MIMI-500189 format. One record per residue: y, x, z of N, C-alpha, C in turn; residue in one letter. Coordinates in steps of 0.1 Angstrom, whole numbers, plus 5000, padded with zeros to 4 digits. Layout:
BEGIN
YXZYXZYXZA
...
This chain:
BEGIN
810231033570809631063583809931213586M
810331243599810631383603809331463604S
809531593602808431683603807731673617S
808631653628808131643641807231523643E
807631413637806831293638805531303630K
805631373618804331393611803431483619R
803931583625803131673633802431593645T
803231503651802631433662801531343657N
801731273646800731183640799531263637L
799731383632798531473628797831513641K
798631553651797931583664797231473670D
797731353669797031233674795731213667D
795731233654794531213647793431323650A
793931443652793031553656792431533669V
793231493679792631463692791731343692L
792031243684791231123683789831163678A
789831243667788631283661787831383670S
788531463678787831553687786931473697K
787531363703786831293713786031173709Y
786331123696785830993692784331003688D
783730893689782430873684782430813670T
782230893659782430833646781330733642P
781830643633780830553627780530433635G
781230413647780830293655781830173651D
782830203643783730093638784730053649G
784830113660785730083671786830183671V
788030143669789130243669789330313683P
789830433683790230503695791630543693F
792530463698794030483695794730573706R
795030693702795530783712796830843707V
797630893716798830973713798731093722K
799331203717799531323726800931353728V
801231443738802631473742803431343744R
802831253751803531123755803831123770H
804931163774805231173788805331033795P
804831033807804830903815805830923826H
806730823827807730823838807630693846Y
807830693859807930573866809330513862T
809530383864810730313860811930383867W
811830423880812830483887813030623885A
812230683876812230823873812030913886K
811230853895810830933907809731033904T
808830993895807631083892807431073877F
806831183872806431183858805231273857S
804531263846803331343843803131343828S
802431443823802131453809800631443807L
800131323804798731303802798131373790P
796931413791796331483779796231383767E
795931253770795931153760796631023766L
797330953757797930823761797230733751F
796530633757795630543749796030403751I
796130333739796530183740795530103732Q
794430063739793329983732793929843729P
793229783719793629653715792529543715E
791429583721790329483722789429523734S
788629433738787629463749786729573745Q
786329573732785429683727786129823728A
787429823725788129943726788329993740E
788529903750788529943764787230003768V
786129933765784829983769784530123762E
785030143750784830273743785630383751K
786830353755787630453762786830493775V
786330403782785530433794784330513791V
783630483780782430553777782730693772N
783830713765784230843760784630933772L
785430863781785830943793784630993801A
783630903802782430953810781731063803R
781631053789781031163781781731293783K
783131283782783931403782784431443796W
783931373806784231413820785731403823R
786331293820787731273822788031163832R
789131183839789631073847790430973838R
790430843842791130743835792130683845V
793430673841794430613849795030503841C
795330383847795830273840797330243845V
798230223835799630193839800130073831V
800929993837801629883831803029923828G
804029863835805429893833805830013841C
805030063850805430173858806530153868G
806630023873807729993882807530043896H
806330073900806130133913806830273913S
807630303924808230433924807430543930P
806130513933805230613939804530693928S
803730783932802930873922801630813919D
801430683921800130613919799630633905L
800530623895800130623881800330763874T
800530863881800630993874799331053872V
799131123860797931193857798131293846T
797231393846797231493836796031473827S
795331363829794131333822794331223812S
793631113812793731003802794530893808W
795630853802796430743807796230623797L
795830513803795630393795796730283797V
797230233787798230123788797830003779N
797929883784797329763778798429673772L
799629733768800629653762800229593749D
799229653742798829603729797529513731N
797429463743796229373747796829253754Y
797729173748798529073755798228933751P
797028893746796828763741796528663752K
797028533749796528423757795228373750I
794128373757792828343752792628193752L
793128123762792927983763793927923773S
794327803771795327743780795127593780L
794827533791794627393793795827333800D
796727263792797927213798797627103808A
796427043808796126933817795826993831R
795027093831794627153844795427273848T
796227333839797027443842796227573842G
794927573838794127693838794427773825I
794827893827795127983815794328113817V
793728153805792928283805793728373796V
794028493801794828583793794228723794V
794528803783794228943783795229013793Q
794729113800795429163812796729233808S
796929273795798129353792799329263790G
799229133790800429053788801429073799I
802729083795803729103805804128963811R
804528953823804828833829805928753822L
806928823817808028753810807528683798Y
806528743790806028673779805128553783D
804328573794803528473799804328353804L
805428383811806228273816806828183805C
807328253794807828183783806828093776E
805628153775804528073768804127963777E
804027983789803627863798804627753798L
805927793797807027693796806927603784D
806427663773806227583761805227473763R
804327483772803327383775803627303788Y
804927323793805227253805804627303818G
804327443818803727503829804627623835L
804227663846804927783852804027853862A
804327973865803628043876804127993889M
803127973898803427903911804327983919N
804328113918805128203927805428333919N
806528393921806928513915807528613925L
807428743921808228843929809628853923G
810228963925811628983921811829013907S
810829063900810829093886809629043879I
809729033865808628983857808329083846I
808629213848808329313838806829353838E
806129323849804829383851803829313841Q
802729383840801629323832800829233841S
800029143835799329043843798229123851M
797629223845796529293853797129383864G
798329433861798929523871799629463883G
800129333880800929273891800129243903V
798829233902798029203914797529333920F
797529443913796829563917797429623930A
798629603933799229653945799729553954T
799329423952799729323962801129263961G
801529233949802829173946802929043953T
804129013959804328893967805728843963H
806028713967807328653966807928643980G
808628523982809128503995809128353998S
808028314005807728174008806628164018S
806828084028805728054038804727964032L
805027904020804027814014803127894004R
803328024002802628103993802228233999H
801128293994800728423998801028523987G
800128623985800328713974800128643961L
800728693950800528633937799128613933L
798228703938796828693935796128573940S
796728493949796028373954795828273943E
796528283932796328183921795428243910D
794828353912793828413903792528353906V
791928293896790628223898789428313894L
789628403885788528493880789128613873A
788328713873788728843866787528893858L
787828973848786829053841787329203843K
786429293846786829423849785729523842I
786229613835785329713829785129833838T
783929853842783629953852783330083846L
783030183854782930323850781730343841A
780730253842779530273833779730213819D
780930153817781230093804780929953802G
780329893813780029753812781229673818T
781329543814782429463818781829343826T
782229333839781729233848782729123851K
782229003852783028893856782928873871A
784028833878783928813892784928703896C
784628633907785428523911785028493926S
785528383931785228343945783728313946A
783128283936781628243936780728333929T
781328433921780528523914780928663916E
780028753921780428893925781628893934N
781528813945782628793954783228913960T
782329013963782929133969783729213959E
783229213947784029283936785329213934L
785329083935786529003933787529033944F
787129043956788029073968788629213966R
787829303961788329443960789229453948A
788929373937789729383924791029313925A
791129213934792429143936793529233940L
793129343947794129443951793429573949L
793329613936792329723933793029863934S
794329873933795030003933794630083921L
794030013911793630083898792430173900G
791730163911790630253914789230203912A
789030083907787730023905787330033890L
788230013881787930003867789229953860G
789029893848790129843840790029693840I
790929623846790929473846791329433832I
790529353825790829323811791129173809T
790729093818790928943816791228883829E
792228783829792628713841792628563839V
791928493847791928343847792928303859T
793928233855795028203864795328053865Y
795628003876796027863878797527843878R
798027783867799427763866799727623872A
801027593873801427463879802427393869V
802727263870803727203862805127283863P
805727303852807027373852808027303862A
808827393868809727333878811027413878F
812127343882813427413884813627423899S
814527523902814927543916816427533918L
816827453928818227453932818327553943K
819127653941819227753952820627773957W
820727813970822027833976821927963984T
822928043983822928163991824228164000Q
824028194012825128184022825328304030T
826528344033826728464042826728414056I
825928484064825728454078825828574087E
826128554100826028674109824628694113S
824428824118823028854124822728754135H
823628714143823328624154822928494149A
823528444138823128314132821728324127S
821328434120820028444114819028454126V
819228524136818328534147818128404154F
819228324156819128194162818328104154S
818528094141817728004133816328054131R
816028184132814728234132813928184144W
814628204156813928164168813728014169A
814627944163814527794163813527744153G
813027824144812027794134812527734121G
813827724120814327664108814727764097G
814827894099815227984089814327984077L
813028004080812028024069811427894064W
811627784071811127654067812127564061T
813327604059814327514053814127484039Q
813327564032813027534018811727604014A
811227574002810027643998810127793996E
811327833991811527983989812728023997F
812628124005813728174013813628324014V
814728394012814828534014816128574020R
816228684027817428734034817728874030V
818928904027819429044025820229084038W
819629174045820229214058821129334056W
822429324060823329424059823529494072L
823029624074822829684087824129714094P
825229744086826429804093827529694095Y
827529584088828529484090828129374099T
826929374103826529264112826329124105G
826129134092826029014083824729014075R
824428894070823228884061823528774051A
822828784040822928684029821628614029V
821628484032820428394032820428314020V
819228324012819028254000817928164002W
818028033998816927943999816927853986H
815727803982815527733970814427623971A
814727513966813727403965813627343951D
812527273948812427203936813627103933H
814027093921815127003918814926953904S
815426823902815426763889816926763883D
817826823890819226823886819426903873E
820426873865820726963853820927103857P
820527193848820627333851822127373852H
822427453862823827513863823627653867V
824127743858824027893862825027923872D
824728033880825628073890826828133884P
828028143892829128213886828728363883P
829328413872829028553868829728643878V
828928733884829528833893829828963887S
830929023891831229153886830129253889Y
829329223899828229313904827229333893Y
827029233884826029233874826629283860D
827929313860828529363848828929503849Q
829429553838829729703837830629753848A
831729673851832629723861831929743875L
831129633879830429643892829429753891G
828729763880827629863879828230003882Y
829330043875829830173876830630193889Y
831230093894831930103907830930133918V
829830053919828830073929828130203927Y
827730233915826930353912827730473916H
829030483912829730603915830130613930N
830230493937830430503951829230563958L
828030513953826830573959826630723956L
827130763944827030903941828030983950A
829130933952830130993961829531003975L
828830903980828230903993827231013995A
826631063984825731173986826431293992R
827731313989828431423994829231384007H
829531254009830331214020829531084026V
828431114033827530994037828230894046P
829230944054829930854063830630734057R
830830734044831530624037830530514034I
829230534036828330424033828530294040V
828930284053829230154058830430084052P
831430164048832530104040832130054027W
831230124020830730084007830029944009I
829129934020828529814022829529694024E
830529724032831529614034832229574021W
832629674013833329654001832529583990F
831429643987830629603975830029463978V
829429443990828829313992829929203996F
831029254001832129154002832729103989G
832829203979833229163966832229073959M
830929093962829929013956829728873962Q
829728873976829328743983830528683990F
831628763992832728714000832828794013G
834028794019834328874031834228794044F
834028664043833928574054832628504055R
832128494068830928414070831028274065D
830028214060830028074055830228064041G
830628164033830828154019829428134012G
829428044002828128013996828228003981S
827128013974826927993960825727913957T
825827823947824727733944824527733929T
823227723925822827713911821527633909A
821327583897820027523894819427593882V
818327653883817727733872816227703871Q
815627733859814127733858813627843868P
812427813874811927903884811728043879S
811428063866811228193861812528273860R
813628213862814928283863815428283877R
815328173884815928163898815328263908A
814028293906813328383916813528523913L
814228563903814328703899815628773905L
815528903906816628983911816929103901L
818129143901818529263894818229383903N
817329473899816929583907817929703906C
818929683898820029783896819529923892L
819530013901819430153897818130213902Y
817830333898816730413903816830413918S
815630393924815630373939814230413945Q
814330463957813130473965813030353974S
811830293975811730173983810530183993V
810730154005809630164015809530024022N
808529954019808429814024807129794032E
807229734043806129704052806029554055W
804829504057804629364062804329374077A
805029294085804829284099804629134103V
803929114114803828974118805128904119P
805228784114806528704114807128694128L
806328674137806728654151807528774156S
807228894151807929014155809129054147R
809428974137810529004128811929024135G
812328934144813628954150813729074159P
812629104166812529224174812629344165E
811929344154811929464145813329484139T
814029384135815329404129816329444139L
816229384151817129424162817029574166A
815729614166815529754170816029854158R
815729804146816229884134817729894134L
818429784137819829784136820429874148S
819829864159820329944171820130094168A
819030134161818830274158819830314147W
820030234136820830284125822330284130L
822730194139824130194143824330284156N
823330354160823330444171823930374184R
823430254186824030174198823530234211L
824330224221824030274234824030164244R
823430174256823530074266824930024269P
825129894269826429844270827029794257G
826629854246827129814233826629674229D
827429594222826929464218825729484208A
824729414210823529424201822629534205G
822829604216821929714220820629654224Y
819529724219818229704224817629844224V
816529864232815929994233814930004221D
815430074210814630074198813330164199H
813330264208812230344210811830444198G
812630444188812330534176812630674180I
811630764179811730904183812330994173P
813330944165814031034156815531004157F
816331104156817731084158818331024145S
819230924147820030864136821430924134A
821731034142823031094141823231154127E
824331114121824631154107823831094097G
823030994100822230924090822930794086L
823130774073823730654068822830604056Y
822430474057821430424048822030314039V
821330294028821830194019821530054022H
822229964017822129814020821729744006A
821029634008820629574020819229614023P
818729574036817329574039816829434034V
815929434025815429304019814429244029E
814529114032813629054042813028934034V
811728934033810928824026809728784034R
809228674031808028624039806828584030V
805728584036804528544029803428504039S
802528414034801528364043800228364036D
799328464038798028454033796928414043T
797428384055796428354066795828214063S
796428134054795828004051795527994036R
795428114029795128114015793728044012A
793627964002792427883999791227973995P
791528083988790428163982790128283990G
789328373985788928493992790128583994P
790328644006791428734009791128874003R
792028933996791829073992791529164004P
790629264002790229354013791529424018F
792429464009793529544012794829474013L
794729344015795929264018796729314030D
798029354028798729414040799229314050P
799229194047799829094056798829054067T
799328994077798528954088797528844084S
796228854089795228754086795328634095P
796128644105796128534115797428464116T
798528504110799828434110800628484098E
801728414095802628454084803128594087P
803628654076804128794077805528794071S
806328894076807628914070807629054065V
808129074052808229204046809629254048Y
809729384052811029444054811029564044L
812029564035812129654024813329744025N
813129874029814229974030814430044017A
815630024011815930073998816930194000I
816630293993817630403991817930423976M
819030393972819430403957819530553954Y
819030583942819130723937820230723926R
821430733930822630733921822430853912A
822530823899822330923888820930993891Y
820030923896818630963898818531083907R
819331083917819331193927819131123941R
818231183949817931123962819031143971D
819431043979820531053988820031134001P
820931194008820531274020820031174030P
819031224038818531144049817431054046G
816931054033815930954030814630974038T
814231094039812931124046813031084061D
814231114067814431084081814430934083R
815130864074815230714075813830664074Y
813030704064811730654063810730694074Y
810930804080810130844091810330754103A
811630724106812030634117811630494114G
811830454101811430314097809930294099F
809130384094807730364094807230374109E
807830464117807430464131807530324137W
808730264134808930124140807930024134L
807730034121806829934115805429944121M
805030064123803630074129803630034143R
804730054150804830014164804729864166D
805129784156805129634157803929574149V
803029664145801829614139801929594124G
802729664117802929654103802029734095G
801929704082801229774072802029794059R
801929904052802829924041802429844028P
803429814020803229754007802729873998H
801629853991800929963985801730023973W
802729953967803430003956804530093959A
804930113972806230163976806030313980K
807230373984807330513988807030534003N
805830504008805630524022805030664025F
805230714037804830844041803530844049L
803230734055802030724064800730744055T
799830824060798630844053797330804060E
797330784073796130754080795930604080D
795730544068795630394067794330344072L
793330424074792030374079792230314093A
793130364101793430304114794130174113A
794730144101795430014100794529904093L
793529954086792729854079791329844084Y
790829944091789429944097788329894087G
787629794091786529744084786829704069A
788029644067788429604054788529724044D
789129834049789129944040787730004038L
786930004048785530054046784829964036A
785029834036784329744026784929774012A
786229784011786829813998786229943992W
786030044001785530173996784130153991R
783330073998781930053994781829993980R
782729893978782729823964783229923954V
784330003958784830103948783830203944R
783030253954782030353952780930303943D
780630173944779530113936780030093922D
781330053920781930033907782130163900A
782530273907782930393901782430513909D
781130533909780530633918780930783915P
781430813903781830943900783430963901E
784130863905785530873907786330883894G
785930823883786630823871788030763872M
788230673881789530603883790230653896F
789830763901790430813914791330933911A
792430933918793431043917793931093930G
794931173930795431243942796031133951A
796631033946797230923954796130853962W
795030823955793930753962793330843973H
793130973970792531063980793431063992R
794731073990795631094001795630964010R
795530844004795830724011794630634014L
793630634005792530534007791130604007V
791030714002789730784001789430864014L
790530914020790430984033789531104032G
788631114041787731234042786331204036D
786231104027785031074020784731194010T
783431214006783131323998783931323984P
784231443980784931453967784031413956V
784631333946783831273935783931363923L
782931363914782831453903784031443893P
784531323890785631313881786931293887L
787031293900788231273907789331373904E
790531333902791631423898792431453910E
792731583912793531633923794931683917G
795831683926797231743922797231893923E
797631953912797732103912799132153914T
800132073910801532113911802532003911G
803632023917804731923917806032003915R
806731973904807932043901809131943901T
810131973908811331883908812331923897E
812731813890813731823880814931743884F
816031803887817231723892817531603883P
817531493889817831373881816631303875G
815531373875814331323868813131323878L
813331333891812231333900811231443899G
810031413902808931523902808031503890F
807731623884806731623874805431673881R
804431593880803131623887802131663877V
801331763881800231813872798931803881T
797831783874796631763881795431823873G
794331823880793131873874791931813882E
790731823876789531783883789431833897N
789231753907789331803921788231893924L
787131883919786031973922786332113916K
787032113904787332243899788432313907K
789332233912790432283921789732343933I
788732283939788032333951786932433948Q
786832483936785932593933784532553930G
784332433925783032383922782432463910A
781132443908780432513897781032463883T
780832543873781332503860780732373855A
779532343859778932223854779632093860A
780332113871781032003877782431983872E
782932073865784332073861784632003848T
785931973846786331913833786032003822V
């Protein structure tokens, strides 16, 4: 064992003993100097303690010690969100060592799991019993507790958020007690916890309704923008199969339409694409890196890379039959900033037409011209492809609707996801201008942002009204001192409400080329000059 590792283990023990309550028989598993990074390396922080409890008693002990020592607690799973939601200089809790399946009824599909289990492990275990998750997003690296915290969704008009199949939760609150909640028990807490943003407590247990395992036969086809708009208006684009998604290529006037339905046919994997292998990885990555210096080549990159992957002519298609836990997934490729909003489905064609007109700098008389109204210039702006287009419908969800559900409560919604790849972890030029124009348009058509993404808009009270007020009331009751509140929450959901005693504020943000921003924080009342009794 190296001297550095021995020192770290010694430091871990010293810190554990400093904060621990001896003699209670419950471990306090901590590490020091454990840096936290988001998956995309967009943000990082160095928490005072990194804590990985392995039991319900250990989770409750963490909360009780944090209250005693006046510390903020932040919970992180896989860190896939590219935002600063999970950065902290205080105590960071990770539940990877809390991943057990507590019960599973193969007849009813009801499964009870500890919240730290990753979706890829859960999907494999469900498959052993002939079960599957009803709906999935594009990845399954998330923890079961974290996947609902920011409103993860798939792409289907027959499904809403992934949380619609959650039947019950257990959550450890700031007073150290663990409460159960469901549609019939502590309903308000349940509605807040289904999309908690990590600000209510630590979700420790999830009761989920699985379905019989199924395979999907999927086909992806290259279409023109005109064809997509025509089928959208005719009602067939999103109803042609249970799962449908579109990749919108802004500069070539084309889109890739993917749709999938249940199938009993033998499994057939898709052809192996160069895009998912080393050659495609480095070709695309280095072209994106070059575009940082010569942005005007981005439309050519779109034509070349996606032509090589999907074909250069409209009508080309690919088909495969795969288990649902594989068919629904995507390769997220590289470090990226993502800005995704949900808008009413009926306004989708208008929104895409206006976005395309802006990005392509169309003028009256040009084919495809519409008055986009976006009050930002697109001159010299070149953005990455594709814009991911997915759908969801929580307007008919059978259970309680999360207070902070970003989708429309009265009709299906379409999610538009604007991606800017960070080749070699460096932001491309124009990202802020792209997102400013994109968000202006999203708000103009009645959209609301996906909570996990890199959005700039901060006055969300105007977008959520009474629902945000209700969520705040539940949050304040569950965590009156702000043990689970940080700078992200203050900026986006706490607004001008009074500063809380344990709330953490941001004190500094340092940019490291290729490694995003290192964020430092401190007790917010201390930052604002509170009395010593109120500080950490």
